[in-house]
N, C-alpha and C positions, 0 to 999 in steps of 0.2 A: 764418448772424446771429446779432446782437451785439446788444449795448442801448445805444446813441449817446445818449435824449430819452426821459428820463421824464418824464409830468408826475400831478402830486400837486393832490388838492383839497382847498384848505382851505376848512375850513365854518365856523369859528370856534367855534367849543363846545368844552363841555370836554374834553381832551383835543387836541385840534388841533396842539399843539406838538407831542407826543410820537411821534404821527401821523407828522408831518413828520419827525419823526428819523429814522424807517424809512426816508421815503423819503429822505432825505441818505446813510443810511447802504448801500441798495440806490447811489442815484448813484456814487458812491467808491468801492464795491466794482466796478461794471462801465464806472470813470472818465468817465463821463455827462453831458451836461446835464440840469439840472433845470429844467424851470418848474412853476410854481404858480399856481394857478386859484382867487385873493378873490371870494366872492362874497357880496353882503344881500342879500334878497330887495327889494323894493320895496312900501311894502305901503298903498298908496295904490289909488287906481281912478281914470279917467281925472276929472278937477276938473270936467268939463261937468256933472256931475251932484249937485257938496255944492252948498253956499249958506252964508255968513255963518261959525257960530261951529265945524261943522260941517268946512267946508275949514278951522281955521287948527289944528283936531286934529289933522289929519294931515298938516299941513306941518312938524307938531311931529314927529310918527313918522316921516318922510322925515328929519329931520334927526338925528335919534336913530340911524338902521338909517345915515345917510352916516357918520356918524360911528365909528358900530361897523368899518366899512369900511374907513374908515381906519385904524383900531388896527389891528383883526385882518394888512392889507397890510403894516405898519410893523413889528407881530411877526412875521411871517412873514420881511419882507425882512433883519431883527436878527439872524436865527436862520438864514439863507440867509450873513448876511458872514461869521459865525460859522467857515462849514463852510467857504470857502475853494472852493468849487464850483462850477462855469461856473450860472448861472440868469435864469431873466425869469419877471418876476409880471406875474399882468392880473391888473387890479382890475373887477370888472362890480355896478356897481347895477342890479336890471333887476327883470322879471314875473318870473314860477314859469317859465313855461315858456323866456322866453331861456339863462335855464342850462345847460339840456337840449342846446340849440342849439350851443354857446358849448365844452362839452367834448367834446363829438361833433366839431366842426371841428380842437379843439386832438389830437385822441385819436389823429386819422385823421393825422397827422403823428410819431404817439409811439410810440417799441416795448412802452412797459409805462405803463397806467395804474394810480394806485396811489390808493384812497380808500377810508373807513374804512365799516362793517358801518352801514348806515341802520337797522337797526331799532331802537326808542329812543330816538335821538335828538331832538332838536328839530325838525328840519326832515328827516326820516327818507320824505315824502309824494317833496319833491324831490330826495334821495338816491337813494330807488331810481331816478326818470326820469333819476336821471344815472349809472346806475352802467349803468342798459338803455341810452344813450347812445353810452357807453363799447365795452359790449360790441355792441348790435345796429348800430348808426347808424356809429359808426366804424369794428365790426368790428375793436376792437382788446384785444390783451390785458390781463385788468383782474387788478388784486390790489386782496383787501380783505380789512381789518385791522379782526379783531374789538374791539366796545366797550372800549378800558382794557385791551390786549395791551398786552406793557409785554416776552415774552420775544425770543427771536432769531427771524430770519428766514430762510430758504433754506440753515441747515446740517444738516438731514435731512428730503428733502422725498419724497414718497408721490406715487405716481398711480394715481386711483380712475380703475379701466379696467373697461372693461362691452362693447369689441368697436366704440364710436361715434364714424363719424366725429368728432363733438365732441372726445372724447376725446383723439385722435390730433393735433387741431386745437390741442391746447391743451397739448399735451407737447411738438410744433413749438416751439412760442409759446415756454415754459419752458426751451426748449434750452440758453440760456447761463445760465442762473441753473442747472441742472441739469451743465453740465462742470464749476461751477465748487466745485459740492459734491462731485464725484463720485462720486453713486453717488447709486439711486434703488429706493427700496422696489414694487414694484408689490403694489395692493391689489386684491384681485377676492373681490368677495362669490359666494359661494354657485355656487365657477366648477362650470362645467361646459363650453358649446364655448368658451365668453369666457378658459381656465384654454389653450388649443391658440394661443391670438392673443393670449393675455401671454406667450406665451413668444416668438413673432416679436416682440414689443415688445423683451424684453430681449436676442435678438438682435438688434434695429434699434441699442442703445441701446449691448453694446457692441459693434458695430461705429465707434462715435465715441468707445471708449477711456472708456464708462460705466459703473459694475460693477451692476448689477441682482440684486435679485432680488422672486424672483411670491413674495406672500402672502397665501394663503387666508383668509377671515374664515367665517365658517357665520352667519348673521341670526338661527336661530335664535329664528324670530316677530318680532323686532326692522325695523323699516323698514332701507332701505339707508342713509341717512343716518343714521341713530341708531346704524348697523355701525356705518359710517366713522367717526363720532366721536369713540363710545368708544376706536375704533384706537390714534385720532392723539393721545387725551390720552394712554392708560395707556404707549402706545411715544416718547413725545417730541417728536411729526414737530412740526417748524413751516411746512412748507408743505406744501398740499396741490393738487397740480395736477387738474384737472378738466373738462371739456366743461358747457357750460354751456347752458341750454333755454330755449325762448321756444316762444311763442303769438304769432302775428301777427293782427292790430284792426285793421280799419284802414288798412293799410300797414303800421301801427307792430307793432312787436317787444318782446314785455312774457317778464319773469321766467315759469318758471314754475313750476304749484306745487313741482315734486321741488325746483328751485333753490333756491327761495325755505327749503324744510326743511332745506336741506345747509348755506345759509352761520344758518341760523339756528343750530343747535347746534352748530354748529361755534368747537374752542378755540383754535383757531390760524387765520395765515392762507391763505389760499385764492387761485391765479389760475387764473381762469377763460377762455375762448374761448371763439367760436362760429364 
């Protein structure tokens, strides 16, 4: 499997251009088509519940939001024009719940979705739903870029291995990136039976021509997420491959607490699959 289509979410917030640059670099490295989704939330409610001056105020808010969307799409298009890549840009002015639906539909036909870590961004709740839609709705491999991250991506790759099916699916999804890097570290926290499985993963990768090293990590009372984050930071890793875990609620999947903790503490990009 190769990466032929990348979906990038352009939220228009501070640092959006830098995050799009990361997606452009990935698309260029893999000679991939880049699809960019720009959105702006409709700040209104059904107009029939308003009257007089209140409706006028909301008309102004809607106009401002539409102008922001046009400005974001124009900025993204100019950035993509300079890249020389094959691309398409989707603009959407819509209510909160439609954004996740749109992303799910687009991500279903992409090899990789790239978006910001939602934590701390103005649209944190919406972007969290977008992340969940890509991972659990479209079941697409998803790369999350930490806010403000300006380093390289996927030159020193590490796998968070716990012997689970999600971790193996994430590994398979990341294989095009791993092949390009040529090697990977397999991180095992407080290894026991997982170390045996880790050896099998190393053998699996070796047969693909990829050098792999098992790196046992002692938690020493820390959480798994903190143990992994500390090692990634100290070792200079620039992509962590990990499984994503969620909880089912009313036929929808939501990010589990452990996955949220991992995203909150990581100093480098992460690619996840479910």
